Backbone and ligand atoms as CSV (ligand in chain L), in Angstrom:
chain,resi,resn,atom,element,x,y,z
A,1,MET,N,N,13.161,-12.226,-4.733
A,1,MET,CA,C,12.708,-12.820,-6.008
A,1,MET,C,C,13.785,-12.655,-7.072
A,2,GLU,N,N,13.951,-13.650,-7.909
A,2,GLU,CA,C,14.964,-13.583,-8.962
A,2,GLU,C,C,14.569,-12.539,-9.996
A,3,LYS,N,N,15.565,-11.751,-10.407
A,3,LYS,CA,C,15.270,-10.690,-11.367
A,3,LYS,C,C,15.281,-11.219,-12.787
A,4,ILE,N,N,14.265,-10.816,-13.588
A,4,ILE,CA,C,14.208,-11.254,-14.972
A,4,ILE,C,C,14.222,-10.031,-15.885
A,5,GLU,N,N,15.011,-10.112,-16.937
A,5,GLU,CA,C,14.991,-9.049,-17.939
A,5,GLU,C,C,13.678,-9.174,-18.694
A,6,ILE,N,N,13.005,-8.074,-18.930
A,6,ILE,CA,C,11.682,-8.158,-19.535
A,6,ILE,C,C,11.548,-7.109,-20.646
A,7,SER,N,N,11.141,-7.542,-21.830
A,7,SER,CA,C,10.991,-6.614,-22.950
A,7,SER,C,C,9.636,-5.915,-22.827
A,8,SER,N,N,9.441,-4.866,-23.664
A,8,SER,CA,C,8.208,-4.099,-23.580
A,8,SER,C,C,6.986,-4.959,-23.908
A,9,SER,N,N,7.125,-5.865,-24.895
A,9,SER,CA,C,5.949,-6.671,-25.248
A,9,SER,C,C,5.686,-7.751,-24.198
A,10,GLU,N,N,6.781,-8.266,-23.582
A,10,GLU,CA,C,6.570,-9.225,-22.490
A,10,GLU,C,C,5.896,-8.532,-21.307
A,11,LYS,N,N,6.326,-7.289,-21.087
A,11,LYS,CA,C,5.739,-6.502,-20.002
A,11,LYS,C,C,4.238,-6.321,-20.243
A,12,SER,N,N,3.876,-6.000,-21.489
A,12,SER,CA,C,2.455,-5.849,-21.826
A,12,SER,C,C,1.695,-7.134,-21.534
A,13,ASP,N,N,2.298,-8.270,-21.888
A,13,ASP,CA,C,1.624,-9.558,-21.649
A,13,ASP,C,C,1.383,-9.778,-20.157
A,14,VAL,N,N,2.390,-9.424,-19.343
A,14,VAL,CA,C,2.227,-9.616,-17.893
A,14,VAL,C,C,1.096,-8.713,-17.380
A,15,TYR,N,N,1.098,-7.441,-17.817
A,15,TYR,CA,C,0.028,-6.532,-17.382
A,15,TYR,C,C,-1.341,-7.033,-17.839
A,16,LYS,N,N,-1.406,-7.549,-19.084
A,16,LYS,CA,C,-2.713,-7.998,-19.612
A,16,LYS,C,C,-3.269,-9.172,-18.813
A,17,GLU,N,N,-2.367,-9.985,-18.275
A,17,GLU,CA,C,-2.816,-11.099,-17.452
A,17,GLU,C,C,-3.146,-10.622,-16.029
A,18,LEU,N,N,-2.347,-9.674,-15.567
A,18,LEU,CA,C,-2.463,-9.237,-14.175
A,18,LEU,C,C,-3.683,-8.339,-13.914
A,19,ILE,N,N,-3.977,-7.450,-14.865
A,19,ILE,CA,C,-5.027,-6.456,-14.612
A,19,ILE,C,C,-6.390,-7.099,-14.321
A,20,PRO,N,N,-6.856,-8.074,-15.116
A,20,PRO,CA,C,-8.152,-8.685,-14.770
A,20,PRO,C,C,-8.127,-9.364,-13.401
A,21,GLN,N,N,-6.968,-9.938,-13.054
A,21,GLN,CA,C,-6.864,-10.591,-11.734
A,21,GLN,C,C,-7.008,-9.550,-10.625
A,22,ILE,N,N,-6.335,-8.409,-10.801
A,22,ILE,CA,C,-6.416,-7.361,-9.781
A,22,ILE,C,C,-7.818,-6.774,-9.716
A,23,LYS,N,N,-8.423,-6.566,-10.888
A,23,LYS,CA,C,-9.795,-6.013,-10.897
A,23,LYS,C,C,-10.742,-6.955,-10.162
A,24,SER,N,N,-10.593,-8.268,-10.400
A,24,SER,CA,C,-11.547,-9.170,-9.750
A,24,SER,C,C,-11.241,-9.326,-8.263
A,25,LEU,N,N,-9.961,-9.172,-7.896
A,25,LEU,CA,C,-9.604,-9.221,-6.467
A,25,LEU,C,C,-10.211,-8.052,-5.699
A,26,THR,N,N,-10.262,-6.884,-6.350
A,26,THR,CA,C,-10.649,-5.660,-5.636
A,26,THR,C,C,-12.109,-5.247,-5.848
A,27,ALA,N,N,-12.736,-5.765,-6.901
A,27,ALA,CA,C,-14.075,-5.268,-7.271
A,27,ALA,C,C,-15.118,-5.473,-6.174
A,28,TYR,N,N,-15.034,-6.599,-5.466
A,28,TYR,CA,C,-16.078,-6.897,-4.481
A,28,TYR,C,C,-15.598,-6.719,-3.049
A,29,GLU,N,N,-14.441,-6.073,-2.891
A,29,GLU,CA,C,-13.911,-5.820,-1.544
A,29,GLU,C,C,-13.881,-4.306,-1.332
A,30,SER,N,N,-14.546,-3.859,-0.267
A,30,SER,CA,C,-14.637,-2.411,-0.050
A,30,SER,C,C,-13.525,-1.880,0.853
A,31,ASP,N,N,-12.731,-2.771,1.440
A,31,ASP,CA,C,-11.707,-2.293,2.371
A,31,ASP,C,C,-10.461,-1.820,1.609
A,32,THR,N,N,-10.171,-0.534,1.754
A,32,THR,CA,C,-9.074,0.084,0.998
A,32,THR,C,C,-7.720,-0.552,1.314
A,33,ILE,N,N,-7.428,-0.746,2.597
A,33,ILE,CA,C,-6.114,-1.293,2.972
A,33,ILE,C,C,-5.929,-2.693,2.375
A,34,ALA,N,N,-6.978,-3.509,2.453
A,34,ALA,CA,C,-6.892,-4.869,1.893
A,34,ALA,C,C,-6.616,-4.804,0.391
A,35,ASN,N,N,-7.318,-3.931,-0.303
A,35,ASN,CA,C,-7.140,-3.833,-1.758
A,35,ASN,C,C,-5.752,-3.308,-2.126
A,36,LEU,N,N,-5.304,-2.266,-1.448
A,36,LEU,CA,C,-3.991,-1.703,-1.779
A,36,LEU,C,C,-2.883,-2.702,-1.449
A,37,ALA,N,N,-3.051,-3.435,-0.360
A,37,ALA,CA,C,-2.052,-4.444,0.026
A,37,ALA,C,C,-1.956,-5.533,-1.042
A,38,ASN,N,N,-3.093,-5.977,-1.541
A,38,ASN,CA,C,-3.068,-7.021,-2.571
A,38,ASN,C,C,-2.501,-6.513,-3.896
A,39,ILE,N,N,-2.796,-5.271,-4.240
A,39,ILE,CA,C,-2.251,-4.719,-5.493
A,39,ILE,C,C,-0.723,-4.622,-5.394
A,40,ALA,N,N,-0.235,-4.128,-4.259
A,40,ALA,CA,C,1.226,-4.017,-4.083
A,40,ALA,C,C,1.868,-5.404,-4.166
A,41,ALA,N,N,1.252,-6.384,-3.522
A,41,ALA,CA,C,1.812,-7.741,-3.524
A,41,ALA,C,C,1.779,-8.349,-4.924
A,42,ALA,N,N,0.675,-8.148,-5.632
A,42,ALA,CA,C,0.543,-8.733,-6.978
A,42,ALA,C,C,1.585,-8.139,-7.931
A,43,LEU,N,N,1.819,-6.827,-7.832
A,43,LEU,CA,C,2.817,-6.180,-8.708
A,43,LEU,C,C,4.230,-6.655,-8.361
A,44,LYS,N,N,4.507,-6.757,-7.091
A,44,LYS,CA,C,5.839,-7.206,-6.651
A,44,LYS,C,C,6.087,-8.643,-7.108
A,45,GLU,N,N,5.077,-9.491,-6.964
A,45,GLU,CA,C,5.208,-10.907,-7.376
A,45,GLU,C,C,5.387,-11.027,-8.880
A,46,ALA,N,N,4.597,-10.251,-9.633
A,46,ALA,CA,C,4.597,-10.397,-11.093
A,46,ALA,C,C,5.885,-9.873,-11.720
A,47,PHE,N,N,6.408,-8.764,-11.190
A,47,PHE,CA,C,7.553,-8.112,-11.846
A,47,PHE,C,C,8.842,-8.147,-11.023
A,48,GLY,N,N,8.753,-8.443,-9.737
A,48,GLY,CA,C,9.950,-8.432,-8.894
A,48,GLY,C,C,10.533,-7.047,-8.686
A,49,PHE,N,N,9.660,-6.004,-8.758
A,49,PHE,CA,C,10.156,-4.646,-8.549
A,49,PHE,C,C,10.824,-4.523,-7.178
A,50,PHE,N,N,11.750,-3.572,-7.059
A,50,PHE,CA,C,12.482,-3.350,-5.799
A,50,PHE,C,C,11.537,-2.882,-4.683
A,51,TRP,N,N,10.651,-1.941,-5.026
A,51,TRP,CA,C,9.707,-1.394,-4.021
A,51,TRP,C,C,8.409,-1.045,-4.723
A,52,VAL,N,N,7.301,-1.478,-4.169
A,52,VAL,CA,C,5.977,-1.141,-4.720
A,52,VAL,C,C,5.092,-0.723,-3.556
A,53,GLY,N,N,4.471,0.436,-3.635
A,53,GLY,CA,C,3.586,0.795,-2.532
A,53,GLY,C,C,2.749,2.023,-2.805
A,54,PHE,N,N,1.900,2.297,-1.849
A,54,PHE,CA,C,0.973,3.428,-1.967
A,54,PHE,C,C,1.281,4.470,-0.900
A,55,TYR,N,N,1.086,5.723,-1.274
A,55,TYR,CA,C,1.023,6.823,-0.315
A,55,TYR,C,C,-0.378,7.407,-0.413
A,56,LEU,N,N,-1.007,7.638,0.741
A,56,LEU,CA,C,-2.384,8.133,0.777
A,56,LEU,C,C,-2.410,9.601,1.196
A,57,VAL,N,N,-3.253,10.385,0.525
A,57,VAL,CA,C,-3.412,11.790,0.901
A,57,VAL,C,C,-4.208,11.844,2.214
A,58,LYS,N,N,-3.597,12.426,3.243
A,58,LYS,CA,C,-4.258,12.529,4.553
A,58,LYS,C,C,-4.031,13.919,5.142
A,59,ARG,N,N,-4.947,14.301,6.028
A,59,ARG,CA,C,-4.785,15.603,6.684
A,59,ARG,C,C,-3.830,15.455,7.861
A,60,ASP,N,N,-2.807,16.300,7.872
A,60,ASP,CA,C,-1.883,16.329,9.004
A,60,ASP,C,C,-2.477,17.302,10.011
A,61,SER,N,N,-2.989,16.763,11.136
A,61,SER,CA,C,-3.739,17.625,12.058
A,61,SER,C,C,-2.830,18.656,12.731
A,62,LYS,N,N,-1.551,18.315,12.939
A,62,LYS,CA,C,-0.635,19.271,13.583
A,62,LYS,C,C,-0.404,20.485,12.683
A,63,GLU,N,N,-0.167,20.195,11.416
A,63,GLU,CA,C,0.161,21.292,10.492
A,63,GLU,C,C,-1.070,21.806,9.753
A,64,ASN,N,N,-2.200,21.134,9.949
A,64,ASN,CA,C,-3.457,21.485,9.298
A,64,ASN,C,C,-3.317,21.626,7.776
A,65,LYS,N,N,-2.657,20.644,7.193
A,65,LYS,CA,C,-2.600,20.586,5.732
A,65,LYS,C,C,-2.509,19.136,5.291
A,66,GLU,N,N,-2.760,18.912,4.014
A,66,GLU,CA,C,-2.728,17.537,3.513
A,66,GLU,C,C,-1.304,17.115,3.193
A,67,VAL,N,N,-1.060,15.816,3.381
A,67,VAL,CA,C,0.274,15.273,3.190
A,67,VAL,C,C,0.113,13.838,2.680
A,68,LEU,N,N,1.129,13.309,2.002
A,68,LEU,CA,C,1.096,11.891,1.615
A,68,LEU,C,C,1.649,11.069,2.777
A,69,VAL,N,N,0.894,10.048,3.182
A,69,VAL,CA,C,1.338,9.169,4.266
A,69,VAL,C,C,1.466,7.747,3.713
A,70,LEU,N,N,2.542,7.081,4.112
A,70,LEU,CA,C,2.824,5.719,3.638
A,70,LEU,C,C,1.652,4.772,3.911
A,71,GLY,N,N,1.280,4.013,2.903
A,71,GLY,CA,C,0.221,3.003,3.026
A,71,GLY,C,C,0.805,1.621,2.776
A,72,PRO,N,N,-0.031,0.671,2.340
A,72,PRO,CA,C,0.449,-0.692,2.097
A,72,PRO,C,C,1.571,-0.714,1.062
A,73,PHE,N,N,2.623,-1.489,1.343
A,73,PHE,CA,C,3.742,-1.577,0.402
A,73,PHE,C,C,4.446,-2.908,0.525
A,74,GLN,N,N,5.295,-3.188,-0.461
A,74,GLN,CA,C,6.161,-4.367,-0.462
A,74,GLN,C,C,7.571,-3.873,-0.733
A,75,GLY,N,N,8.508,-4.234,0.108
A,75,GLY,CA,C,9.887,-3.821,-0.097
A,75,GLY,C,C,10.469,-3.265,1.186
A,76,PRO,N,N,11.665,-2.663,1.075
A,76,PRO,CA,C,12.321,-2.146,2.273
A,76,PRO,C,C,11.546,-0.992,2.917
A,77,VAL,N,N,11.822,-0.764,4.189
A,77,VAL,CA,C,11.247,0.343,4.958
A,77,VAL,C,C,11.380,1.650,4.166
A,78,ALA,N,N,10.337,2.486,4.195
A,78,ALA,CA,C,10.346,3.704,3.369
A,78,ALA,C,C,9.972,4.938,4.194
A,79,CYS,N,N,10.180,6.106,3.599
A,79,CYS,CA,C,9.805,7.381,4.241
A,79,CYS,C,C,8.311,7.364,4.537
A,80,THR,N,N,7.894,7.928,5.668
A,80,THR,CA,C,6.479,7.833,6.033
A,80,THR,C,C,5.638,9.001,5.531
A,81,ARG,N,N,6.211,10.211,5.466
A,81,ARG,CA,C,5.411,11.378,5.053
A,81,ARG,C,C,6.111,12.154,3.943
A,82,ILE,N,N,5.332,12.560,2.953
A,82,ILE,CA,C,5.874,13.343,1.831
A,82,ILE,C,C,4.958,14.545,1.620
A,83,ALA,N,N,5.563,15.734,1.584
A,83,ALA,CA,C,4.775,16.974,1.448
A,83,ALA,C,C,4.337,17.185,-0.004
A,84,TYR,N,N,3.269,17.943,-0.143
A,84,TYR,CA,C,2.726,18.330,-1.456
A,84,TYR,C,C,3.838,18.984,-2.282
A,85,GLY,N,N,4.034,18.492,-3.498
A,85,GLY,CA,C,5.032,19.091,-4.383
A,85,GLY,C,C,6.453,18.622,-4.136
A,86,LYS,N,N,6.659,17.753,-3.131
A,86,LYS,CA,C,8.026,17.300,-2.824
A,86,LYS,C,C,8.282,15.910,-3.396
A,87,GLY,N,N,9.508,15.687,-3.837
A,87,GLY,CA,C,9.885,14.379,-4.370
A,87,GLY,C,C,9.076,14.038,-5.612
A,88,VAL,N,N,9.249,12.816,-6.091
A,88,VAL,CA,C,8.498,12.397,-7.278
A,88,VAL,C,C,7.026,12.210,-6.908
A,89,CYS,N,N,6.790,11.631,-5.705
A,89,CYS,CA,C,5.408,11.372,-5.284
A,89,CYS,C,C,4.624,12.667,-5.095
A,90,GLY,N,N,5.222,13.620,-4.364
A,90,GLY,CA,C,4.537,14.892,-4.107
A,90,GLY,C,C,4.347,15.706,-5.379
A,91,THR,N,N,5.247,15.523,-6.355
A,91,THR,CA,C,5.115,16.236,-7.630
A,91,THR,C,C,4.002,15.616,-8.481
A,92,ALA,N,N,3.919,14.280,-8.487
A,92,ALA,CA,C,2.830,13.611,-9.235
A,92,ALA,C,C,1.477,14.012,-8.657
A,93,TRP,N,N,1.412,14.130,-7.339
A,93,TRP,CA,C,0.182,14.588,-6.657
A,93,TRP,C,C,-0.152,16.013,-7.111
A,94,LYS,N,N,0.853,16.914,-7.050
A,94,LYS,CA,C,0.632,18.313,-7.411
A,94,LYS,C,C,0.255,18.462,-8.889
A,95,GLU,N,N,0.972,17.754,-9.756
A,95,GLU,CA,C,0.731,17.904,-11.204
A,95,GLU,C,C,-0.410,17.007,-11.699
A,96,GLN,N,N,-0.910,16.159,-10.823
A,96,GLN,CA,C,-2.041,15.254,-11.118
A,96,GLN,C,C,-1.778,14.432,-12.368
A,97,LYS,N,N,-0.532,13.945,-12.486
A,97,LYS,CA,C,-0.233,13.098,-13.642
A,97,LYS,C,C,0.866,12.091,-13.308
A,98,THR,N,N,0.902,11.034,-14.118
A,98,THR,CA,C,1.906,9.989,-13.949
A,98,THR,C,C,3.284,10.540,-14.300
A,99,LEU,N,N,4.270,10.233,-13.460
A,99,LEU,CA,C,5.649,10.651,-13.741
A,99,LEU,C,C,6.518,9.413,-13.923
A,100,VAL,N,N,7.200,9.351,-15.058
A,100,VAL,CA,C,8.156,8.267,-15.337
A,100,VAL,C,C,9.544,8.882,-15.194
A,101,ILE,N,N,10.339,8.350,-14.270
A,101,ILE,CA,C,11.665,8.919,-13.994
A,101,ILE,C,C,12.739,7.873,-14.326
A,102,PRO,N,N,13.405,8.008,-15.464
A,102,PRO,CA,C,14.387,6.989,-15.889
A,102,PRO,C,C,15.622,6.936,-14.994
A,103,ASP,N,N,15.979,8.114,-14.409
A,103,ASP,CA,C,17.158,8.172,-13.533
A,103,ASP,C,C,16.816,9.124,-12.389
A,104,VAL,N,N,16.604,8.556,-11.212
A,104,VAL,CA,C,16.131,9.379,-10.087
A,104,VAL,C,C,17.139,10.462,-9.687
A,105,ASP,N,N,18.426,10.221,-9.955
A,105,ASP,CA,C,19.442,11.229,-9.596
A,105,ASP,C,C,19.305,12.483,-10.444
A,106,LYS,N,N,18.584,12.371,-11.553
A,106,LYS,CA,C,18.415,13.553,-12.415
A,106,LYS,C,C,17.088,14.270,-12.131
A,107,PHE,N,N,16.326,13.771,-11.163
A,107,PHE,CA,C,15.064,14.435,-10.811
A,107,PHE,C,C,15.330,15.357,-9.615
A,108,PRO,N,N,15.260,16.677,-9.818
A,108,PRO,CA,C,15.552,17.581,-8.703
A,108,PRO,C,C,14.567,17.349,-7.554
A,109,GLY,N,N,15.087,17.133,-6.367
A,109,GLY,CA,C,14.222,16.962,-5.201
A,109,GLY,C,C,13.766,15.543,-4.962
A,110,HIS,N,N,14.289,14.587,-5.762
A,110,HIS,CA,C,13.944,13.179,-5.525
A,110,HIS,C,C,14.234,12.822,-4.071
A,111,ILE,N,N,13.286,12.109,-3.447
A,111,ILE,CA,C,13.485,11.699,-2.050
A,111,ILE,C,C,14.020,10.273,-2.063
A,112,ALA,N,N,15.256,10.117,-1.618
A,112,ALA,CA,C,15.898,8.788,-1.667
A,112,ALA,C,C,15.602,8.022,-0.389
A,113,CYS,N,N,14.505,7.251,-0.392
A,113,CYS,CA,C,14.217,6.402,0.764
A,113,CYS,C,C,15.267,5.301,0.826
A,114,SER,N,N,15.751,4.875,-0.347
A,114,SER,CA,C,16.835,3.892,-0.410
A,114,SER,C,C,17.807,4.333,-1.487
A,115,SER,N,N,19.094,4.224,-1.189
A,115,SER,CA,C,20.103,4.611,-2.186
A,115,SER,C,C,20.140,3.599,-3.331
A,116,LEU,N,N,19.492,2.457,-3.149
A,116,LEU,CA,C,19.484,1.434,-4.216
A,116,LEU,C,C,18.489,1.765,-5.326
A,117,SER,N,N,17.559,2.664,-5.043
A,117,SER,CA,C,16.541,3.004,-6.039
A,117,SER,C,C,17.157,3.829,-7.173
A,118,LYS,N,N,16.950,3.387,-8.420
A,118,LYS,CA,C,17.589,4.056,-9.572
A,118,LYS,C,C,16.577,4.685,-10.539
A,119,SER,N,N,15.431,4.044,-10.714
A,119,SER,CA,C,14.387,4.631,-11.559
A,119,SER,C,C,13.039,4.409,-10.879
A,120,GLU,N,N,12.043,5.178,-11.346
A,120,GLU,CA,C,10.801,5.212,-10.564
A,120,GLU,C,C,9.622,5.604,-11.446
A,121,ILE,N,N,8.438,5.118,-11.093
A,121,ILE,CA,C,7.203,5.608,-11.725
A,121,ILE,C,C,6.206,5.895,-10.609
A,122,VAL,N,N,5.511,7.008,-10.724
A,122,VAL,CA,C,4.480,7.341,-9.734
A,122,VAL,C,C,3.178,7.646,-10.477
A,123,VAL,N,N,2.117,6.927,-10.080
A,123,VAL,CA,C,0.811,7.044,-10.752
A,123,VAL,C,C,-0.230,7.532,-9.754
A,124,PRO,N,N,-0.843,8.681,-10.008
A,124,PRO,CA,C,-1.873,9.155,-9.078
A,124,PRO,C,C,-3.157,8.320,-9.162
A,125,VAL,N,N,-3.847,8.217,-8.031
A,125,VAL,CA,C,-5.161,7.573,-7.983
A,125,VAL,C,C,-6.177,8.684,-7.716
A,126,PHE,N,N,-7.216,8.744,-8.552
A,126,PHE,CA,C,-8.186,9.844,-8.469
A,126,PHE,C,C,-9.515,9.400,-7.877
A,127,HIS,N,N,-10.171,10.328,-7.169
A,127,HIS,CA,C,-11.575,10.150,-6.791
A,127,HIS,C,C,-12.237,11.499,-7.011
A,128,ASN,N,N,-13.297,11.519,-7.821
A,128,ASN,CA,C,-13.946,12.799,-8.189
A,128,ASN,C,C,-12.927,13.833,-8.678
A,129,ASN,N,N,-12.067,13.430,-9.564
A,129,ASN,CA,C,-11.050,14.312,-10.158
A,129,ASN,C,C,-10.038,14.882,-9.164
A,130,THR,N,N,-9.975,14.293,-7.989
A,130,THR,CA,C,-8.997,14.748,-6.990
A,130,THR,C,C,-8.040,13.591,-6.701
A,131,VAL,N,N,-6.752,13.903,-6.544
A,131,VAL,CA,C,-5.782,12.851,-6.204
A,131,VAL,C,C,-5.990,12.450,-4.741
A,132,VAL,N,N,-6.237,11.160,-4.506
A,132,VAL,CA,C,-6.450,10.679,-3.135
A,132,VAL,C,C,-5.313,9.764,-2.675
A,133,ALA,N,N,-4.480,9.340,-3.622
A,133,ALA,CA,C,-3.353,8.462,-3.292
A,133,ALA,C,C,-2.412,8.431,-4.488
A,134,VAL,N,N,-1.204,7.918,-4.282
A,134,VAL,CA,C,-0.335,7.641,-5.432
A,134,VAL,C,C,0.227,6.237,-5.277
A,135,LEU,N,N,0.411,5.585,-6.416
A,135,LEU,CA,C,1.151,4.313,-6.455
A,135,LEU,C,C,2.582,4.670,-6.826
A,136,ASP,N,N,3.526,4.190,-6.049
A,136,ASP,CA,C,4.947,4.462,-6.317
A,136,ASP,C,C,5.644,3.126,-6.559
A,137,ILE,N,N,6.364,3.020,-7.671
A,137,ILE,CA,C,7.160,1.808,-7.927
A,137,ILE,C,C,8.604,2.226,-8.174
A,138,ASP,N,N,9.516,1.579,-7.458
A,138,ASP,CA,C,10.946,1.876,-7.597
A,138,ASP,C,C,11.664,0.658,-8.143
A,139,SER,N,N,12.675,0.931,-8.971
A,139,SER,CA,C,13.513,-0.142,-9.493
A,139,SER,C,C,14.951,0.100,-9.075
A,140,ASP,N,N,15.712,-0.968,-8.892
A,140,ASP,CA,C,17.140,-0.787,-8.575
A,140,ASP,C,C,17.983,-0.766,-9.854
A,141,GLU,N,N,17.296,-0.607,-10.999
A,141,GLU,CA,C,18.000,-0.426,-12.273
A,141,GLU,C,C,17.528,0.869,-12.930
A,142,LEU,N,N,18.371,1.448,-13.770
A,142,LEU,CA,C,17.984,2.644,-14.530
A,142,LEU,C,C,16.969,2.273,-15.608
A,143,ASN,N,N,16.157,3.253,-16.037
A,143,ASN,CA,C,15.262,3.084,-17.208
A,143,ASN,C,C,14.320,1.897,-17.137
A,144,SER,N,N,13.789,1.590,-15.967
A,144,SER,CA,C,12.919,0.400,-15.874
A,144,SER,C,C,11.495,0.666,-16.346
A,145,PHE,N,N,11.088,1.946,-16.419
A,145,PHE,CA,C,9.684,2.236,-16.694
A,145,PHE,C,C,9.527,3.111,-17.936
A,146,ASP,N,N,8.387,2.918,-18.619
A,146,ASP,CA,C,8.110,3.695,-19.822
A,146,ASP,C,C,6.598,3.917,-19.931
A,147,GLN,N,N,6.147,4.378,-21.097
A,147,GLN,CA,C,4.721,4.665,-21.273
A,147,GLN,C,C,3.860,3.404,-21.189
A,148,THR,N,N,4.442,2.243,-21.501
A,148,THR,CA,C,3.688,0.983,-21.363
A,148,THR,C,C,3.264,0.802,-19.912
A,149,ASP,N,N,4.234,0.981,-18.994
A,149,ASP,CA,C,3.898,0.862,-17.567
A,149,ASP,C,C,2.864,1.919,-17.184
A,150,ALA,N,N,3.082,3.152,-17.658
A,150,ALA,CA,C,2.176,4.249,-17.284
A,150,ALA,C,C,0.742,3.907,-17.690
A,151,LEU,N,N,0.561,3.477,-18.938
A,151,LEU,CA,C,-0.802,3.214,-19.430
A,151,LEU,C,C,-1.458,2.045,-18.707
A,152,PHE,N,N,-0.712,0.951,-18.551
A,152,PHE,CA,C,-1.309,-0.219,-17.893
A,152,PHE,C,C,-1.574,0.044,-16.408
A,153,LEU,N,N,-0.660,0.745,-15.752
A,153,LEU,CA,C,-0.880,1.017,-14.320
A,153,LEU,C,C,-2.065,1.958,-14.124
A,154,GLU,N,N,-2.189,2.938,-15.024
A,154,GLU,CA,C,-3.352,3.842,-14.932
A,154,GLU,C,C,-4.643,3.044,-15.113
A,155,GLU,N,N,-4.628,2.111,-16.065
A,155,GLU,CA,C,-5.815,1.274,-16.277
A,155,GLU,C,C,-6.090,0.411,-15.038
A,156,MET,N,N,-5.020,-0.137,-14.471
A,156,MET,CA,C,-5.166,-0.991,-13.287
A,156,MET,C,C,-5.837,-0.242,-12.135
A,157,LEU,N,N,-5.498,1.037,-11.996
A,157,LEU,CA,C,-5.993,1.804,-10.843
A,157,LEU,C,C,-7.307,2.512,-11.119
A,158,SER,N,N,-7.731,2.532,-12.394
A,158,SER,CA,C,-8.975,3.249,-12.703
A,158,SER,C,C,-10.147,2.490,-12.070
A,159,GLY,N,N,-11.008,3.239,-11.430
A,159,GLY,CA,C,-12.179,2.619,-10.802
A,159,GLY,C,C,-11.921,2.107,-9.406
A,160,LEU,N,N,-10.661,2.179,-8.965
A,160,LEU,CA,C,-10.351,1.733,-7.603
A,160,LEU,C,C,-10.891,2.761,-6.607
A,161,ILE,N,N,-11.657,2.281,-5.622
A,161,ILE,CA,C,-12.246,3.203,-4.639
A,161,ILE,C,C,-11.322,3.278,-3.418
A,162,ILE,N,N,-10.926,4.509,-3.087
A,162,ILE,CA,C,-10.118,4.706,-1.877
A,162,ILE,C,C,-11.030,5.363,-0.842
A,163,ASN,N,N,-11.307,4.655,0.242
A,163,ASN,CA,C,-12.130,5.238,1.304
A,163,ASN,C,C,-11.235,5.987,2.283
A,164,ASN,N,N,-11.837,6.776,3.146
A,164,ASN,CA,C,-11.077,7.439,4.192
A,164,ASN,C,C,-10.473,6.398,5.110
A,165,VAL,N,N,-9.155,6.316,5.143
A,165,VAL,CA,C,-8.537,5.327,6.040
A,165,VAL,C,C,-7.594,6.008,7.023
L,1,SME,N1,N,11.358,8.392,-4.129
L,1,SME,C1,C,10.067,8.875,-3.708
L,1,SME,C2,C,9.858,8.673,-2.227
L,1,SME,C3,C,9.190,7.399,-1.864
L,1,SME,S1,S,10.194,6.079,-1.885
L,1,SME,O1,O,10.901,5.932,-3.133
L,1,SME,C4,C,9.454,4.671,-1.441
L,1,SME,C5,C,9.911,10.343,-4.079
L,1,SME,O2,O,10.867,10.991,-4.515
L,1,SME,O3,O,8.811,10.863,-3.914
């Protein structure tokens, strides 16, 4: 997809148009994979991000602990498992909050699934106050994300039901 420079207010306009579409796409569909796949596709189409996808909290039966496992995504092949507290995704899970990373090389422990990734935002998805998944968006440019993205993405994911998959 062709890359477009986008200002903060233009970004808000895109989110304001996109969020109702995503809510109506997912509201009457109970299948988690279908919903996450459509959200990743809609975000990639709307913004042309380098990588958009979900990691789901799952029990690793071999190690008998929870781990993030790659779910529906759009973009290049990515790491499949991320441990609690590791990388930006594992840290957002541990700290239970959205992380905006303007320069991934300055984030200690960043997991580079692709060397092209330069900035990143990770938004946790909650169920009963527990993180059940994270949305990860990567950009191949520095400083692509800010509080506007954080607020709109949190709103987009609020109320999303993640079933055991
Ligand atoms: N960079 C992430 C890993 C996932 S990929 O970017 C798709 C991290 O540090 O958690």
